C-alpha positions, 0 to 999 in steps of 0.5 A: 826529709829532714833536712827539708825541714830544718831548711823549711825551718831556718828560711822561716826564722830568718824572715821571722828576724828580717821582720822584726829587725825592719819593725825596729827600725819603722819604730825607731824612725817615727820615735826620731821625728816625734817631737812637736812644735806649737808657735802661740803668735801672740800682739796680732792686730787686726784680724785680716789676712794670714800668718806666714810663719817659716821653719828653720832647721841649722844656720845655713838654712836660716841664713839662705830664707829656704825653710824646711817647714812652712806654715799660712794660718787665717787671722781671726784673734789677737792670738793664733796658735802653730804647730808643726807636727813629727819634727826630728828632734834639734835646733831650730829658728822661726820668722814670722808675718802677719801677712794683712793684704794676704799678699804674700811678701812681707810690706815695707814702707818708702825707707824699706821699714815693715808696714807689717807686723813680724817676729823671730824666735826669742822675740828677737830682731827689733831693728832687723834680723836677728843672728840665728845665734840668738833667735835659736831654740832648741826643739825635744818632744812636744815643745811650745813657744812664744813669739810676740809680733811688732 
């Protein structure tokens, strides 16, 4: 009877340790993905269409054009906010444009120059896409950035 009681106590103690360990892992995982990024998009002309935003994590993602996160926000003002939540802390870059005619692509004129407004993080890229090094920024906790459309 005494052995059975000790064995039962050991099983309960082991289960309690396992539960605490699992809870600690969940808390650590949640805090690793607790950053929030708010992008303030400025100088929007007109209230037609949407702002399409691509958020890139790392140089490879940025140069390949394969964003990990994206958003589409209806334009209602000359300034809009786009928020990404539950991001891991780290380096990011943003590409965005004002899709005035809602065709989900950046329209170009006959010379290949964008006919819709666009922007990049750090307000780089007036004459083409900036490098990742020029566009990258760091997100930790709560981060706000400004992007002025060109």
